[in-house]
C-alpha positions as CSV (number, residue, x, y, z in Angstrom):
1,M,48.9,64.1,104.7
2,H,52.0,62.9,102.2
3,L,51.1,60.6,99.7
4,A,53.2,58.5,97.7
5,A,53.0,56.2,95.2
6,H,55.3,52.5,94.4
7,F,55.3,51.2,91.3
8,P,53.8,47.7,91.0
9,G,56.0,45.6,89.7
10,V,57.3,41.8,91.3
11,N,55.3,41.8,94.6
12,N,52.5,39.3,95.4
13,T,50.2,42.6,95.4
14,T,50.1,42.7,91.6
15,V,47.6,41.0,89.5
16,W,48.9,40.5,86.3
17,S,46.0,37.6,85.7
18,D,43.7,41.3,84.7
19,P,43.3,41.9,80.9
20,R,44.3,45.3,82.3
21,A,47.9,45.1,83.6
22,G,50.5,46.1,81.6
23,S,54.4,45.7,81.2
24,Q,56.5,46.4,84.5
25,I,59.6,46.9,82.4
26,D,58.3,49.3,79.1
27,F,58.9,52.8,79.9
28,A,55.3,53.7,79.0
29,S,54.3,51.8,82.2
30,F,56.4,54.1,84.6
31,E,55.7,56.7,82.6
32,H,52.0,56.4,83.3
33,L,52.0,55.8,86.7
34,A,54.5,58.6,87.3
35,R,52.1,61.1,85.9
36,T,49.0,60.1,87.9
37,A,51.0,60.7,90.5
38,E,52.2,64.0,89.5
39,R,48.2,64.9,88.7
40,G,47.1,63.8,92.2
41,T,50.3,66.4,93.8
42,F,52.0,63.5,95.7
43,D,54.7,63.6,97.2
44,F,57.0,61.5,95.6
45,F,56.9,58.2,92.9
46,F,58.8,55.2,94.8
47,L,60.7,52.2,93.4
48,A,62.0,49.3,94.3
49,E,64.4,47.0,93.2
50,G,65.8,43.3,93.3
51,L,69.8,42.7,93.4
52,R,69.3,39.4,92.1
53,L,66.1,37.0,90.6
54,R,64.9,35.4,93.6
55,E,64.4,31.6,93.5
56,H,62.4,28.9,94.9
57,K,63.1,25.0,95.1
58,G,65.9,26.0,92.8
59,R,63.9,27.7,89.8
60,V,63.7,31.5,89.0
61,H,61.2,32.5,91.0
62,D,57.9,33.1,88.3
63,L,57.3,37.2,89.3
64,D,60.9,37.9,88.0
65,V,60.8,36.5,85.2
66,V,60.6,39.6,83.0
67,G,63.3,41.3,85.3
68,R,64.1,44.0,87.5
69,P,65.3,47.3,85.9
70,D,67.8,49.6,87.8
71,S,66.0,52.3,89.3
72,L,68.3,55.2,89.0
73,T,68.1,54.6,85.6
74,V,64.4,54.6,85.1
75,L,64.3,57.7,87.9
76,C,66.8,59.4,85.2
77,A,64.4,59.3,82.2
78,L,61.3,59.9,84.0
79,A,63.0,63.3,85.5
80,A,62.5,64.5,81.7
81,V,58.6,63.8,81.6
82,T,57.5,65.0,85.1
83,D,58.3,68.7,86.7
84,R,57.2,68.2,90.3
85,I,57.1,64.4,91.6
86,G,60.0,63.7,93.9
87,L,61.7,60.6,92.6
88,A,63.2,58.0,94.7
89,A,65.5,55.0,94.4
90,T,65.7,52.0,96.4
91,L,69.5,51.6,96.3
92,N,71.6,49.0,98.5
93,A,73.8,49.9,101.1
94,T,75.6,46.9,101.5
95,F,77.3,45.9,97.6
96,N,77.5,49.5,96.8
97,E,80.1,52.2,97.5
98,P,79.8,55.6,98.8
99,Y,81.7,58.3,96.1
100,E,79.7,55.7,93.2
101,L,76.3,55.7,94.6
102,A,76.6,59.8,95.9
103,R,77.4,60.8,92.5
104,R,74.3,58.7,91.3
105,L,71.9,60.3,93.6
106,A,73.1,64.0,93.4
107,T,73.4,63.7,89.2
108,L,69.3,62.6,89.2
109,D,68.9,65.7,91.9
110,H,70.3,67.9,89.6
111,L,68.8,66.4,86.6
112,S,65.2,66.8,88.0
113,E,66.0,70.4,89.9
114,G,65.9,68.6,93.2
115,R,63.4,65.8,93.5
116,A,65.7,62.9,94.2
117,A,65.2,60.4,97.0
118,W,67.2,57.1,98.1
119,N,65.5,54.5,99.7
120,V,68.5,53.2,101.5
121,V,68.1,49.0,102.1
122,T,70.6,46.0,103.5
123,S,70.9,43.1,102.0
124,P,70.5,39.6,104.2
125,D,72.4,37.0,102.1
126,A,75.1,35.3,100.4
127,F,72.4,34.9,97.5
128,T,72.6,38.2,96.5
129,G,76.5,38.6,97.2
130,E,77.3,36.2,94.9
131,N,76.5,38.6,91.9
132,F,78.9,41.2,93.3
133,R,83.1,40.2,93.6
134,R,83.1,40.2,97.1
135,G,80.4,38.4,97.9
136,G,79.0,36.8,101.1
137,Y,77.2,39.4,103.5
138,L,77.1,41.0,106.9
139,D,75.7,40.2,110.2
140,P,72.7,42.7,110.9
141,A,74.8,44.6,113.1
142,D,77.4,45.1,110.6
143,R,74.6,45.9,107.7
144,Y,73.4,48.8,109.5
145,G,76.5,49.8,110.6
146,R,77.9,50.0,107.1
147,A,74.7,51.6,105.9
148,A,74.9,54.5,108.5
149,E,78.8,54.7,107.4
150,F,77.4,55.1,104.0
151,V,75.4,57.9,104.5
152,A,77.2,59.3,106.6
153,T,79.7,59.0,104.2
154,A,77.4,60.4,101.1
155,R,76.1,63.6,103.0
156,E,80.1,64.5,103.7
157,L,80.4,64.1,99.8
158,W,77.7,65.6,98.9
159,D,79.0,68.7,101.4
160,S,82.1,68.6,100.1
161,W,81.0,71.7,97.7
162,T,80.0,75.3,99.5
163,P,76.3,77.0,98.6
164,E,78.4,79.1,96.5
165,G,79.1,76.5,94.2
166,T,83.1,76.1,95.2
167,P,84.6,72.4,95.3
168,R,86.3,71.5,97.9
169,P,88.5,68.2,98.6
170,F,86.7,65.6,100.9
171,R,88.6,62.7,103.9
172,H,86.6,60.7,105.8
173,H,88.1,57.3,107.4
174,G,86.4,55.3,109.1
175,R,85.7,51.3,110.3
176,H,83.6,50.5,106.4
177,F,84.8,52.9,104.3
178,A,88.5,55.3,103.6
179,V,87.7,57.9,101.0
180,E,89.6,61.3,100.0
181,G,89.5,63.2,96.9
182,E,87.3,65.8,94.8
183,F,83.7,65.1,94.3
184,T,82.1,66.0,90.5
185,V,78.9,67.3,91.2
186,P,77.5,70.4,93.0
187,R,75.7,71.0,96.0
188,S,72.0,69.9,94.5
189,P,68.8,72.1,94.6
190,Q,67.8,71.1,97.6
191,G,71.0,70.5,99.1
192,H,71.0,66.6,99.7
193,P,68.9,63.9,98.3
194,V,65.9,63.3,100.4
195,V,66.8,60.0,102.2
196,I,64.3,57.1,103.2
197,Q,64.5,53.9,105.0
198,A,62.4,50.8,105.5
199,G,63.9,48.4,108.5
200,D,61.7,47.3,111.4
201,S,64.2,45.8,113.4
202,P,65.2,47.8,116.7
203,E,68.7,48.5,114.5
204,G,66.9,49.3,111.5
205,R,64.1,51.9,113.5
206,E,67.2,53.1,115.4
207,F,68.9,53.8,112.2
208,A,66.2,55.6,110.9
209,A,65.8,57.8,114.0
210,S,69.5,59.3,113.4
211,A,69.8,58.7,109.6
212,A,66.2,59.0,107.9
213,D,64.2,61.7,106.6
214,V,61.3,59.1,105.8
215,V,60.4,55.7,106.9
216,F,58.8,53.6,104.8
217,T,57.0,50.9,107.2
218,R,54.5,48.0,106.4
219,H,52.3,48.2,109.9
220,G,49.2,48.8,108.4
221,T,46.6,49.0,110.9
222,L,46.1,51.4,113.3
223,E,47.1,50.1,116.4
224,E,50.6,48.7,115.3
225,G,51.1,52.1,113.2
226,R,50.5,53.8,116.6
227,A,52.9,51.9,118.5
228,F,55.8,52.1,115.5
229,Y,55.1,56.0,114.9
230,A,55.5,56.3,118.5
231,D,58.3,54.2,119.1
232,V,60.6,55.9,116.0
233,K,59.0,59.4,116.7
234,A,60.9,59.1,120.5
235,R,64.0,57.7,119.4
236,L,64.1,61.3,117.8
237,A,65.6,63.4,120.5
238,K,68.7,61.7,121.6
239,Y,70.1,62.6,117.7
240,G,68.4,66.4,118.3
241,R,65.8,66.2,116.0
242,A,62.5,66.8,116.2
243,P,59.0,64.9,115.4
244,D,58.1,66.5,112.4
245,E,61.6,65.6,111.0
246,L,61.2,62.5,110.2
247,K,58.3,61.4,107.8
248,I,56.5,57.8,109.0
249,M,54.3,56.4,105.4
250,P,53.2,53.1,105.8
251,G,52.9,51.1,102.6
252,V,49.3,50.7,102.4
253,T,46.8,48.8,99.3
254,F,43.4,50.3,98.6
255,V,40.2,49.0,96.6
256,V,38.0,51.8,95.8
257,G,34.2,51.2,94.8
258,D,31.4,53.0,94.1
259,S,30.0,51.7,97.4
260,D,31.3,50.2,100.2
261,A,29.8,46.5,99.5
262,D,31.0,46.8,95.9
263,A,34.5,47.9,97.4
264,Q,34.9,44.5,99.3
265,E,33.1,42.7,96.8
266,E,36.0,43.8,94.7
267,A,38.4,43.4,97.2
268,A,37.7,40.0,98.0
269,E,38.0,39.0,94.6
270,I,41.4,40.7,94.2
271,R,42.4,38.4,97.0
272,R,41.3,35.1,94.9
273,L,43.1,36.5,92.1
274,Q,46.4,37.5,94.2
275,V,46.8,33.7,96.0
276,S,45.9,31.0,93.4
277,P,46.3,28.2,94.1
278,Q,49.7,27.4,93.0
279,N,50.5,30.6,95.1
280,A,49.0,29.2,98.5
281,V,51.6,26.7,98.2
282,L,54.4,28.2,97.8
283,A,53.4,31.3,100.0
284,L,53.4,28.1,102.7
285,E,56.7,26.7,101.6
286,Q,58.3,29.9,102.2
287,V,56.9,29.6,105.9
288,W,57.3,25.6,106.5
289,G,61.1,25.8,104.4
290,R,59.5,22.2,103.2
291,D,58.3,20.5,99.8
292,L,54.5,20.9,100.3
293,S,54.0,20.3,96.9
294,A,51.5,17.3,97.9
295,Y,49.2,19.6,100.0
296,D,46.0,20.1,98.2
297,P,45.4,24.4,98.4
298,D,41.6,23.3,99.5
299,G,43.1,21.3,102.0
300,P,44.1,21.8,105.7
301,L,47.2,22.9,106.9
302,P,50.6,20.7,107.3
303,D,50.4,19.1,110.7
304,I,53.9,18.7,110.6
305,E,56.4,21.8,112.0
306,P,58.3,24.2,110.0
307,D,61.8,23.3,109.2
308,P,63.6,27.2,111.0
309,A,66.9,26.0,109.1
310,A,65.8,25.2,105.4
311,A,65.7,28.0,102.9
312,L,63.4,26.6,99.8
313,A,63.4,30.3,99.4
314,R,66.9,32.2,98.0
315,G,66.8,35.8,98.2
316,R,63.2,36.7,99.7
317,V,63.7,38.3,103.5
318,R,61.6,36.4,106.0
319,H,59.4,38.3,108.1
320,G,59.0,36.7,111.7
321,D,59.9,33.4,113.1
322,P,58.5,30.1,111.0
323,L,57.8,28.4,114.1
324,V,55.5,31.5,115.7
325,V,54.0,32.2,112.0
326,A,52.8,28.1,111.7
327,A,51.2,28.4,115.1
328,R,49.5,31.9,114.3
329,W,48.4,30.3,111.0
330,R,47.0,27.0,112.8
331,A,45.1,28.7,115.3
332,L,42.9,31.5,112.6
333,A,42.5,28.3,110.3
334,E,41.5,25.9,113.3
335,E,39.1,29.1,114.2
336,K,37.3,29.8,111.1
337,G,37.9,26.5,109.3
338,L,39.6,27.5,106.5
339,S,42.2,25.7,104.2
340,I,45.6,26.2,103.1
341,R,44.2,28.8,100.4
342,Q,41.8,30.4,102.5
343,T,44.5,31.3,105.1
344,V,47.3,32.1,103.2
345,I,44.3,35.0,101.8
346,E,43.5,36.0,105.0
347,T,47.1,36.3,106.4
348,T,48.8,37.7,103.3
349,S,46.7,39.6,101.1
350,R,44.0,41.6,103.0
351,Q,43.6,45.0,101.6
352,S,44.9,48.3,104.1
353,F,41.7,50.3,102.6
354,V,38.3,49.4,100.9
355,G,35.4,51.1,100.5
356,S,33.9,54.2,98.3
357,P,35.6,56.7,97.7
358,R,34.6,58.6,100.8
359,T,34.9,56.0,103.1
360,V,38.4,55.3,102.0
361,A,39.3,59.2,102.7
362,E,37.8,59.0,105.8
363,Q,40.7,56.1,107.0
364,L,43.5,57.9,105.3
365,I,42.3,61.1,107.9
366,R,41.9,58.6,111.1
367,F,45.0,57.0,110.7
368,V,47.1,60.9,109.9
369,S,44.3,62.6,112.9
370,A,45.4,59.3,115.6
371,G,48.8,59.5,115.0
372,A,49.6,56.1,113.1
373,A,51.2,57.8,110.2
374,D,52.1,60.7,108.3
375,G,51.5,59.3,105.1
376,F,51.4,56.7,103.0
377,I,53.1,55.0,100.2
378,L,49.9,53.6,97.9
379,V,50.6,50.1,96.6
380,P,48.2,49.8,93.5
381,H,47.5,46.0,92.7
382,L,47.7,46.7,88.9
383,T,50.6,47.9,86.3
384,P,50.2,50.9,85.3
385,G,46.5,52.5,85.5
386,G,46.2,51.0,89.5
387,L,46.3,54.4,90.5
388,D,44.0,56.3,88.4
389,G,40.7,55.7,90.3
390,F,42.8,56.8,93.4
391,V,43.4,60.3,91.8
392,D,40.4,60.9,90.1
393,R,38.0,60.0,93.3
394,V,39.8,59.7,96.8
395,V,41.9,62.8,96.3
396,P,39.8,65.4,95.3
397,L,37.6,64.4,98.5
398,L,41.0,64.6,100.3
399,R,41.5,68.1,99.3
400,E,38.3,69.2,100.0
401,R,38.4,68.1,103.4
402,G,41.5,70.4,103.7
403,A,43.7,66.9,104.5
404,F,46.0,67.6,101.7
405,R,47.8,69.8,98.9
406,T,45.1,71.4,95.9
407,A,48.3,72.2,94.1
408,Y,52.4,72.0,94.5
409,T,53.4,74.8,96.5
410,G,57.3,74.3,96.1
411,S,59.7,73.1,93.4
412,T,61.9,70.6,95.4
413,L,61.1,67.2,97.3
414,R,62.3,68.3,100.6
415,S,59.5,71.2,100.1
416,H,56.5,68.6,99.5
417,L,57.7,66.8,102.9
418,R,58.1,70.0,104.4
419,L,62.0,69.0,105.5
420,A,64.1,72.0,105.5
421,E,67.5,71.8,103.5
422,P,70.2,70.4,105.6
423,V,72.6,72.7,107.2
424,W,75.8,72.4,104.7
425,K,78.8,71.1,106.8
426,G,81.6,71.9,104.9
């Protein structure tokens, strides 16, 4: 299987109240997690990115107040203190330009000797666009159309140098971009940086099948994972691609304990810490689109309906129709007799893999064997030491079972992922 590490920064899984929690912007934190993942022979280290501080009811979201540093800059620094692990940056295809971004990624690929990856994302709202010269936003179809042309254009730029090291002029004229000139960075050690994609809509799945090397998905259950896996892999043939040319890696959380019972107890405590009374109401407001500050977190869910058109939260993506989500939450709360806080805990914070080291290893192997994933992007709940226990206790068991490498056999990220170097299209 393939394994990657997601740096836990400004997401709701991170437990900042834990005394072991450190800075999300201090370079030592990035270095610790990346080196831990490399010690575990993980495929890559993954950084998320946000282009604007999120807001809720007109105030900056609590998790954003210490900042969101530029991912490529951090990864260039990590290239100097790591040797083999891939370095994946989340970079936006809506508010960047192909030449500039392709050049920065190619530079990271050279500095790291072939370990760069680009997680292609698009921006859904004008709120983020206000930070940029042209502002506004693109409709979903246009966002993915621009992203697809963006990736294709970047690959044309990377291919404008021959494998022998000769630069050639490039010329691209399409719907979204018209660029021509000469690229300044030679072809990288792995041909092109690896392309990761995280969209889950039909358009996102099609984009992944046509252009991505890795899919970062949120389908963490076996049933959902198998359905997503089968759907995306089935789309590859129309683009002349084989199933193993695209790796599907869900983002998952985990809790490893001395025994299954210990792990379950710790997981329950982590869920309580992740969803404080204040956070429970905030999560509810994001679904309902209404000010619910007068509601008791330990009381029942509101009997009023959500306002689908409201936007109390800005800079955050809504997952699903608010009316459908609210109906599902109400049904669950009624069935189990849950309060607001208990409902949010039940629906938003459940760890994916919980148990003793052997139980977690067996669960991971089962997912891959059942065709639900090619591997996993692990999201710890602590910064920066949350991955230590997994690497020390679970990775050796995966190796013992023959499910994971015992050492790196290549030097580039493509070699870790068992992806062929792109054929030069000069």
